[in-house]
DSSP file (Angstrom, degrees, kcal/mol; ACC not computed):
  #  RESIDUE AA STRUCTURE BP1 BP2  ACC     N-H-->O    O-->H-N    N-H-->O    O-->H-N    TCO  KAPPA ALPHA  PHI   PSI    X-CA   Y-CA   Z-CA
    1    1 A V              0   0    0      0, 0.0    27,-2.0     0, 0.0     2,-0.3   0.000 360.0 360.0 360.0 119.7   23.4  -10.1  -61.7
    2    2 A S  E     -A   27   0A   0     25,-0.2    25,-0.3     1,-0.2    62,-0.1  -0.512 360.0-179.7 -71.6 129.1   26.4   -7.7  -61.7
    3    3 A V  E    S+     0   0A   0     23,-3.0    60,-3.3     1,-0.3     2,-0.4   0.689  83.0  33.7 -95.0 -24.1   26.2   -4.8  -59.3
    4    4 A V  E     +AB  26  62A   0     22,-1.7    22,-2.7    58,-0.2     2,-0.3  -1.000  67.0 169.4-130.4 128.1   29.6   -3.5  -60.5
    5    5 A K  E     +AB  25  61A   0     56,-2.3    56,-2.6    -2,-0.4     2,-0.4  -0.881   4.7 173.4-145.0 106.3   30.7   -3.9  -64.1
    6    6 A L  E     -AB  24  60A   0     18,-3.6    18,-1.7    -2,-0.3     2,-0.5  -0.937   6.2-175.4-117.1 132.8   33.8   -2.1  -65.3
    7    7 A D  E    S- B   0  59A   0     52,-2.8    52,-2.4    -2,-0.4    16,-0.2  -0.943  71.6 -24.2-134.8 113.8   35.4   -2.5  -68.7
    8    8 A G  E    S-     0   0A   0     -2,-0.5    13,-0.5    50,-0.2    15,-0.2   0.774  83.5-175.4  62.3  32.5   38.7   -0.8  -69.7
    9    9 A L  E     -A   22   0A   0     13,-2.2    13,-2.3    50,-0.2     2,-0.4  -0.359   9.1-169.4 -66.6 136.2   38.2    2.0  -67.1
   10   10 A V  E     - B   0  57A   0     47,-2.0    46,-2.8    10,-0.2    47,-1.2  -0.971   3.2-174.0-125.6 135.9   40.7    4.8  -67.1
   11   11 A A  E     -A   19   0A   0      8,-2.0     7,-3.2    -2,-0.4     8,-1.7  -1.000   7.8-156.9-134.7 132.8   41.0    7.4  -64.3
   12   12 A L  E     -A   17   0A   0     42,-0.4     2,-0.5    -2,-0.4    42,-0.1  -0.892   2.8-166.8-109.2 140.9   43.2   10.5  -64.2
   13   13 A L  E >  S-A   16   0A   0      3,-2.8     3,-2.0    -2,-0.4    -2,-0.0  -0.992  81.3 -15.7-122.5 119.6   44.2   12.3  -61.1
   14   14 A E  T 3  S-     0   0    0     -2,-0.5    -1,-0.1     1,-0.3     0, 0.0   0.841 129.5 -55.2  54.2  38.0   45.8   15.7  -61.6
   15   15 A G  T 3  S+     0   0    0      1,-0.2    -1,-0.3     0, 0.0    -3,-0.0   0.309 117.6 108.4  79.5  -5.7   46.2   14.8  -65.3
   16   16 A F  E <  S-A   13   0A   0     -3,-2.0    -3,-2.8     1,-0.0     2,-0.4  -0.801  80.3-101.6-104.3 147.0   48.2   11.7  -64.6
   17   17 A P  E     +A   12   0A   0      0, 0.0    -5,-0.3     0, 0.0     3,-0.1  -0.524  40.2 170.8 -66.1 117.5   46.8    8.1  -65.1
   18   18 A A  E    S+     0   0A   0     -7,-3.2     2,-0.3    -2,-0.4    -6,-0.2   0.775  74.2  13.5 -96.6 -31.5   45.8    6.8  -61.7
   19   19 A L  E     -A   11   0A   0     -8,-1.7    -8,-2.0    25,-0.1     2,-0.4  -0.993  69.2-173.1-139.4 139.4   44.0    3.6  -63.2
   20   20 A T  E     -     0   0A   0     -2,-0.3   -10,-0.2   -10,-0.2   -11,-0.2  -0.994  65.4  -5.7-140.5 134.6   44.3    2.3  -66.7
   21   21 A G  E    S+     0   0A   0    -13,-0.5     2,-0.5    -2,-0.4   -13,-0.2   0.857  75.6 178.9  58.8  46.0   42.3   -0.6  -68.4
   22   22 A V  E     -A    9   0A   0    -13,-2.3   -13,-2.2   -15,-0.1     2,-0.4  -0.678   8.1-177.0 -80.6 126.4   40.5   -1.7  -65.3
   23   23 A D  E     +     0   0A   0     -2,-0.5     2,-0.3   -16,-0.2   -16,-0.2  -0.991  14.5 154.9-121.5 128.8   38.1   -4.6  -65.8
   24   24 A L  E     -A    6   0A   0    -18,-1.7   -18,-3.6    -2,-0.4     2,-0.4  -0.974  21.4-171.8-155.5 139.4   36.0   -5.8  -62.8
   25   25 A S  E     -A    5   0A   0     -2,-0.3     2,-0.5   -20,-0.2   -20,-0.2  -0.989   6.5-177.9-135.2 127.3   32.7   -7.6  -62.3
   26   26 A V  E     -A    4   0A   0    -22,-2.7   -23,-3.0    -2,-0.4   -22,-1.7  -0.989  14.1-149.7-125.9 124.4   31.1   -8.0  -58.9
   27   27 A D  E >   -A    2   0A   0     -2,-0.5     3,-1.9   -25,-0.3   -25,-0.2  -0.497  37.1 -80.7 -88.3 161.6   27.8   -9.9  -58.5
   28   28 A A  T 3  S+     0   0    0    -27,-2.0    -1,-0.1     1,-0.3     3,-0.1  -0.400 118.6  19.1 -61.3 131.7   25.2   -9.3  -55.9
   29   29 A G  T 3  S+     0   0    0      1,-0.3    -1,-0.3    -2,-0.1     2,-0.2   0.250  94.0 129.1  87.8  -4.6   26.2  -10.9  -52.6
   30   30 A E    <   -     0   0    0     -3,-1.9     2,-0.5     1,-0.0    -1,-0.3  -0.500  50.1-145.2 -75.6 144.3   29.9  -11.2  -53.5
   31   31 A I        -     0   0    0     -2,-0.2     2,-0.4    -3,-0.1    -4,-0.0  -0.959  15.4-164.0-111.7 131.5   32.5   -9.9  -51.2
   32   32 A V        -     0   0    0     -2,-0.5     2,-0.5    -6,-0.0    -6,-0.0  -0.935   8.7-157.3-118.1 134.9   35.5   -8.3  -52.8
   33   33 A F        -     0   0    0     -2,-0.4     2,-0.5     2,-0.0    -2,-0.0  -0.958   7.6-162.3-114.6 123.1   38.9   -7.5  -51.1
   34   34 A V        +     0   0    0     -2,-0.5     2,-0.4     2,-0.0    -2,-0.0  -0.924  18.3 170.9-108.5 121.3   41.1   -4.8  -52.8
   35   35 A K        +     0   0    0     -2,-0.5    -2,-0.0     5,-0.0     0, 0.0  -0.985  10.9 119.8-133.7 142.9   44.7   -5.0  -51.7
   36   36 A G        -     0   0    0     -2,-0.4     3,-0.1     5,-0.0     4,-0.1  -0.943  56.4 -73.3 177.9 167.7   47.8   -3.2  -52.9
   37   37 A P    >   -     0   0    0      0, 0.0     3,-1.5     0, 0.0     5,-0.3  -0.206  67.9 -70.6 -68.6 166.2   50.6   -0.9  -52.0
   38   38 A N  T 3  S+     0   0    0      1,-0.3     0, 0.0     2,-0.1     0, 0.0  -0.299 123.8  23.3 -55.5 137.6   50.2    2.9  -51.4
   39   39 A G  T 3  S+     0   0    0     -3,-0.1    -1,-0.3     1,-0.0     0, 0.0   0.660  84.7 117.4  79.8  13.2   49.6    4.6  -54.7
   40   40 A A  S <  S-     0   0    0     -3,-1.5    -2,-0.1    -4,-0.1    -1,-0.0   0.614  88.7-102.4 -93.0 -10.4   48.2    1.5  -56.5
   41   41 A G  S  > S+     0   0    0     -4,-0.2     4,-2.4    -5,-0.1     5,-0.2   0.618  77.1 132.7 106.8  12.4   44.8    3.1  -57.0
   42   42 A K  H  > S+     0   0    0     -5,-0.3     4,-1.7     2,-0.2     5,-0.2   0.943  80.1  41.3 -62.8 -50.6   42.6    1.4  -54.4
   43   43 A T  H  > S+     0   0    0      1,-0.2     4,-2.5     2,-0.2     5,-0.2   0.905 113.3  54.2 -67.6 -41.1   41.0    4.6  -53.2
   44   44 A T  H  > S+     0   0    0      1,-0.2     4,-2.7     2,-0.2    -1,-0.2   0.939 107.6  51.2 -60.5 -43.0   40.6    5.9  -56.8
   45   45 A L  H  X S+     0   0    0     -4,-2.4     4,-2.0     1,-0.2    -1,-0.2   0.896 112.2  45.7 -58.3 -39.3   38.8    2.7  -57.7
   46   46 A L  H  X S+     0   0    0     -4,-1.7     4,-1.5     2,-0.2    -1,-0.2   0.881 111.1  54.3 -70.5 -37.6   36.4    3.1  -54.8
   47   47 A H  H  <>S+     0   0    0     -4,-2.5     5,-2.6     1,-0.2     6,-0.9   0.897 110.0  46.4 -60.7 -46.0   35.9    6.8  -55.7
   48   48 A L  H ><5S+     0   0    0     -4,-2.7     3,-1.4     1,-0.2    -2,-0.2   0.918 111.0  50.9 -62.2 -44.7   35.0    5.8  -59.2
   49   49 A C  H 3<5S+     0   0    0     -4,-2.0    -2,-0.2     1,-0.3    -1,-0.2   0.764 109.8  51.5 -68.4 -27.6   32.6    3.1  -58.0
   50   50 A A  T 3<5S-     0   0    0     -4,-1.5    -1,-0.3    -5,-0.1    28,-0.2   0.477 114.4-117.4 -87.8  -1.9   30.9    5.7  -55.7
   51   51 A G  T < 5S+     0   0    0     -3,-1.4    -3,-0.2    -4,-0.3    24,-0.2   0.678  79.8 124.2  74.7  19.5   30.5    8.2  -58.5
   52   52 A L  S   <S+     0   0    0     -5,-2.6     2,-0.3    -6,-0.2    -4,-0.2   0.782  71.4  35.8 -82.5 -26.0   32.8   10.7  -56.8
   53   53 A I  S    S-     0   0    0     -6,-0.9    -2,-0.2    -9,-0.1    -1,-0.1  -0.935  84.1-118.5-126.4 155.6   35.2   11.1  -59.8
   54   54 A Q        -     0   0    0     -2,-0.3   -42,-0.4   -42,-0.1    14,-0.1  -0.727  29.6-123.3 -87.7 126.0   34.5   11.0  -63.6
   55   55 A P        -     0   0    0      0, 0.0   -44,-0.2     0, 0.0     3,-0.1  -0.464   9.8-148.5 -67.5 148.6   36.2    8.2  -65.6
   56   56 A K  S    S-     0   0    0    -46,-2.8     2,-0.3     1,-0.2   -45,-0.2   0.798  73.7  -9.6 -85.8 -31.7   38.4    9.4  -68.4
   57   57 A D  E    S+B   10   0A   0    -47,-1.2   -47,-2.0     2,-0.0    -1,-0.2  -0.949  99.4  52.5-153.4 170.8   37.8    6.4  -70.7
   58   58 A G  E    S-     0   0A   0     -2,-0.3     2,-0.3   -49,-0.3   -50,-0.2  -0.242  76.1 -84.5  89.8-178.9   36.2    2.9  -70.6
   59   59 A T  E     +B    7   0A   0    -52,-2.4   -52,-2.8    -2,-0.1     2,-0.3  -0.910  39.0 177.7-124.5 151.7   32.7    2.0  -69.5
   60   60 A G  E     -B    6   0A   0     -2,-0.3     7,-2.9   -54,-0.2     2,-0.5  -0.962  13.6-164.9-156.9 144.9   31.2    1.2  -66.1
   61   61 A L  E     -BC   5  66A   0    -56,-2.6   -56,-2.3    -2,-0.3     2,-0.5  -0.989   4.2-173.3-128.9 131.9   27.8    0.4  -64.6
   62   62 A I  E >  S-BC   4  65A   0      3,-2.7     3,-1.5    -2,-0.5   -58,-0.2  -0.960  81.6 -18.2-125.1 115.5   27.1    0.6  -60.9
   63   63 A L  T 3  S-     0   0    0    -60,-3.3    -1,-0.1    -2,-0.5   -60,-0.1   0.832 129.5 -54.1  57.1  33.3   23.7   -0.8  -59.8
   64   64 A G  T 3  S+     0   0    0      1,-0.2     2,-0.4   -61,-0.2    -1,-0.3   0.412 114.5 119.6  84.1   0.4   22.7   -0.5  -63.5
   65   65 A H  E <   -C   62   0A   0     -3,-1.5    -3,-2.7     5,-0.0    -1,-0.2  -0.826  67.6-115.5-104.2 133.6   23.7    3.2  -63.6
   66   66 A D  E  >  -C   61   0A   0     -2,-0.4     4,-2.8    -5,-0.2    -5,-0.2  -0.484  13.7-143.5 -73.1 133.4   26.3    4.4  -66.1
   67   67 A L  T  4 S+     0   0    0     -7,-2.9     4,-0.2    -2,-0.2    -1,-0.1   0.780  97.1  47.1 -62.8 -29.4   29.5    5.9  -64.5
   68   68 A S  T  4 S+     0   0    0     -8,-0.3    -1,-0.2   -14,-0.1     3,-0.1   0.835 127.8  18.2 -80.8 -36.9   29.9    8.5  -67.1
   69   69 A S  T  4 S+     0   0    0      1,-0.1    -2,-0.2     2,-0.1     3,-0.2   0.611 123.4  48.1-115.7 -10.5   26.4    9.9  -67.4
   70   70 A E     X  +     0   0    0     -4,-2.8     4,-2.1     1,-0.1     3,-0.3  -0.064  60.2 131.7-121.7  30.1   24.6    8.9  -64.2
   71   71 A R  H  > S+     0   0    0      1,-0.2     4,-3.2     2,-0.2     5,-0.2   0.877  71.6  56.0 -57.5 -36.4   26.9    9.7  -61.4
   72   72 A T  H  > S+     0   0    0      1,-0.2     4,-1.8     2,-0.2    -1,-0.2   0.935 107.4  49.6 -62.9 -40.6   24.3   11.5  -59.3
   73   73 A A  H  > S+     0   0    0     -3,-0.3     4,-0.5     2,-0.2    -1,-0.2   0.864 112.0  48.2 -61.1 -37.6   22.1    8.5  -59.3
   74   74 A I  H >X S+     0   0    0     -4,-2.1     4,-1.9     1,-0.2     3,-1.7   0.941 107.8  54.4 -64.1 -49.5   25.0    6.3  -58.2
   75   75 A R  H 3< S+     0   0    0     -4,-3.2    -2,-0.2     1,-0.3    -1,-0.2   0.830 104.3  56.5 -55.9 -34.0   25.9    8.8  -55.4
   76   76 A K  H 3< S+     0   0    0     -4,-1.8    -1,-0.3     1,-0.2    -2,-0.2   0.673 117.5  33.6 -68.0 -19.8   22.2    8.5  -54.1
   77   77 A R  H << S+     0   0    0     -3,-1.7     2,-0.5    -4,-0.5    -2,-0.2   0.559 109.6  66.3-115.7 -11.7   22.7    4.6  -53.8
   78   78 A V     <  -     0   0    0     -4,-1.9     2,-0.4   -28,-0.2    -1,-0.1  -0.935  59.0-164.7-116.9 133.1   26.2    4.1  -52.8
   79   79 A G        -     0   0    0     -2,-0.5     2,-0.4    -3,-0.1    -3,-0.0  -0.859   2.1-167.4-110.7 151.9   27.9    5.2  -49.7
   80   80 A L        -     0   0    0     -2,-0.4     2,-0.6   -30,-0.1    -2,-0.0  -0.987   8.3-170.6-139.5 124.7   31.6    5.4  -49.0
   81   81 A L        -     0   0    0     -2,-0.4     4,-0.1     4,-0.0    -2,-0.0  -0.929  18.9-154.9-117.0 105.6   33.4    5.8  -45.7
   82   82 A S        -     0   0    0     -2,-0.6     3,-0.1     2,-0.1    -2,-0.0  -0.274  26.4-117.1 -78.7 164.6   37.1    6.6  -46.1
   83   83 A H  S    S+     0   0    0      1,-0.2     2,-0.4    -2,-0.0    -1,-0.1   0.682 105.1  45.8 -76.8 -16.0   39.7    5.8  -43.6
   84   84 A S  S    S+     0   0    0      2,-0.0     2,-0.3     0, 0.0    -1,-0.2  -0.997  72.1 174.9-125.0 131.9   40.5    9.5  -43.3
   85   85 A S        -     0   0    0     -2,-0.4     2,-0.4    -4,-0.1    -4,-0.0  -0.881  35.0-114.0-131.0 156.5   37.8   12.1  -43.0
   86   86 A D        -     0   0    0     -2,-0.3     2,-0.4     2,-0.0    -2,-0.0  -0.771  36.9-156.6 -84.0 135.6   37.6   15.8  -42.5
   87   87 A Y        -     0   0    0     -2,-0.4     2,-0.6     3,-0.0     0, 0.0  -0.904  12.5-129.6-115.5 148.3   36.0   16.5  -39.1
   88   88 A I        -     0   0    0     -2,-0.4     2,-0.4     2,-0.0    -2,-0.0  -0.836  25.3-127.4 -90.8 121.8   34.2   19.7  -38.1
   89   89 A E        -     0   0    0     -2,-0.6     2,-0.5     1,-0.0    -1,-0.0  -0.598  26.4-162.7 -71.2 126.0   35.5   21.0  -34.8
   90   90 A I        +     0   0    0     -2,-0.4     2,-0.3     2,-0.0    -1,-0.0  -0.939  11.5 176.6-112.0 132.8   32.5   21.6  -32.5
   91   91 A S        -     0   0    0     -2,-0.5     2,-0.5     0, 0.0    -2,-0.0  -0.948  23.7-130.4-126.9 154.8   32.8   23.8  -29.5
   92   92 A Q              0   0    0     -2,-0.3    -2,-0.0     1,-0.1     0, 0.0  -0.894 360.0 360.0-108.3 136.0   30.3   24.9  -26.9
   93   93 A Y              0   0    0     -2,-0.5    -1,-0.1     0, 0.0     0, 0.0   0.396 360.0 360.0-107.4 360.0   30.0   28.4  -26.0
């Protein structure tokens, strides 16, 4: 059973194609390693799979939810911890 199924996925960032024609299938229990140089689209791919950005074209299912129309349902079930995060500075008065 596929937990991730992407077919011909296209993503734009600031109007420019960040990913084009991505096909990917990940079955339950599989471990996937994504490797590439800076700017290759690794983070964009993860943001798509987490429902954080809308695909421009193609189809995708994440845990059975459609990437184009069910992003809220995907965000409720998928977590993403990026290598860089914004931190809130906390101080004690």
